C-alpha positions as CSV (number, residue, x, y, z in Angstrom):
1,M,39.5,-23.3,39.3
2,D,40.4,-25.4,36.3
3,W,44.2,-25.3,36.7
4,Q,44.6,-28.1,34.1
5,A,43.2,-25.7,31.5
6,V,45.6,-23.0,32.6
7,G,48.5,-25.5,32.5
8,A,47.5,-26.6,29.0
9,R,47.6,-23.0,27.8
10,I,51.0,-22.5,29.3
11,K,52.2,-25.7,27.5
12,V,50.8,-24.5,24.2
13,A,52.4,-21.1,24.6
14,R,55.7,-22.7,25.6
15,K,55.7,-24.9,22.5
16,A,54.7,-22.0,20.3
17,K,58.0,-20.4,21.5
18,R,59.8,-23.6,20.8
19,L,61.0,-23.9,24.4
20,T,61.4,-27.2,26.3
21,Q,60.3,-27.4,29.9
22,E,63.9,-27.5,30.8
23,K,64.7,-24.2,28.9
24,L,61.7,-22.4,30.3
25,A,62.6,-23.6,33.8
26,A,66.2,-22.4,33.5
27,V,65.1,-18.9,32.2
28,L,62.6,-18.5,35.1
29,D,64.9,-20.0,37.7
30,L,62.4,-22.7,38.4
31,S,62.8,-26.5,38.4
32,T,61.7,-28.6,35.4
33,P,59.4,-30.7,37.7
34,H,57.8,-27.4,38.8
35,I,57.0,-26.4,35.2
36,S,55.7,-29.9,34.5
37,A,53.4,-29.7,37.5
38,L,52.1,-26.3,36.4
39,E,51.5,-27.6,32.9
40,R,49.6,-30.7,34.1
41,G,47.5,-28.5,36.5
42,V,48.8,-30.5,39.5
43,K,49.6,-27.2,41.3
44,P,48.5,-23.6,40.6
45,P,51.2,-21.0,39.8
46,S,51.7,-18.2,42.2
47,L,50.9,-14.8,40.9
48,E,54.6,-14.0,40.6
49,T,55.2,-17.2,38.6
50,L,52.2,-16.7,36.4
51,I,53.5,-13.2,35.5
52,L,57.0,-14.5,34.9
53,I,55.7,-17.2,32.6
54,A,53.4,-14.8,30.7
55,N,56.2,-12.3,30.2
56,E,58.7,-15.0,29.0
57,L,56.2,-16.6,26.7
58,E,55.0,-13.2,25.4
59,V,51.3,-13.9,26.2
60,S,48.9,-12.1,28.3
61,A,47.9,-13.4,31.7
62,D,44.4,-12.9,30.5
63,A,45.1,-15.4,27.7
64,L,46.4,-18.0,30.1
65,L,43.5,-17.5,32.5
66,Q,40.7,-17.2,30.0
67,D,39.2,-20.6,31.0
68,V,39.0,-19.6,34.7
69,V,38.2,-15.9,34.5
70,D,34.5,-15.2,33.8
71,R,35.1,-11.8,32.1
72,S,38.1,-12.8,29.9
73,T,37.4,-11.7,26.4
74,L,40.8,-10.2,25.5
75,G,42.4,-13.6,25.8
76,A,40.0,-15.2,23.3
77,V,40.5,-12.3,20.9
78,S,44.3,-12.5,21.3
79,E,44.3,-16.2,20.8
80,L,42.2,-15.9,17.6
81,S,44.4,-13.1,16.3
82,E,47.5,-15.2,17.0
83,L,46.1,-18.2,15.2
84,L,45.0,-16.2,12.2
85,S,48.4,-14.5,12.0
86,R,50.1,-17.9,11.4
87,Q,47.9,-18.7,8.4
88,E,48.3,-17.9,4.7
89,P,46.5,-14.7,3.6
90,E,44.0,-16.6,1.5
91,L,43.0,-18.8,4.5
92,Q,42.8,-15.6,6.6
93,R,40.3,-14.1,4.2
94,K,38.2,-17.3,4.2
95,I,38.1,-17.5,8.0
96,L,37.2,-13.8,8.2
97,K,34.4,-14.3,5.7
98,A,33.1,-17.3,7.7
99,V,33.2,-15.4,11.0
100,R,31.3,-12.4,9.4
101,A,28.7,-14.8,8.2
102,M,28.3,-16.4,11.6
103,I,28.0,-13.0,13.3
104,T,25.4,-11.5,10.9
105,D,23.1,-14.6,11.0
């Protein structure tokens, strides 16, 4: 399993919520070094911890695990949707047009 990829996704989701490792650790009743180790992929999260993190960061476990789960498509779709939602409407239209062109070719 690529726990570094999972950790990187946790870090991105944490930063998107504007949380420090310290704040996330406090909310989850974990230590800051534990959060750091998870984000670096040094140790895998337990199922319970993964669920706590996903719930706190408001992301799906599928999105966090998409690099390690063979059948994870919802995570990619969710990530794309989240990225698009942060863009200006004009850029959203341009991206959608480009994606449509790529799919129809």
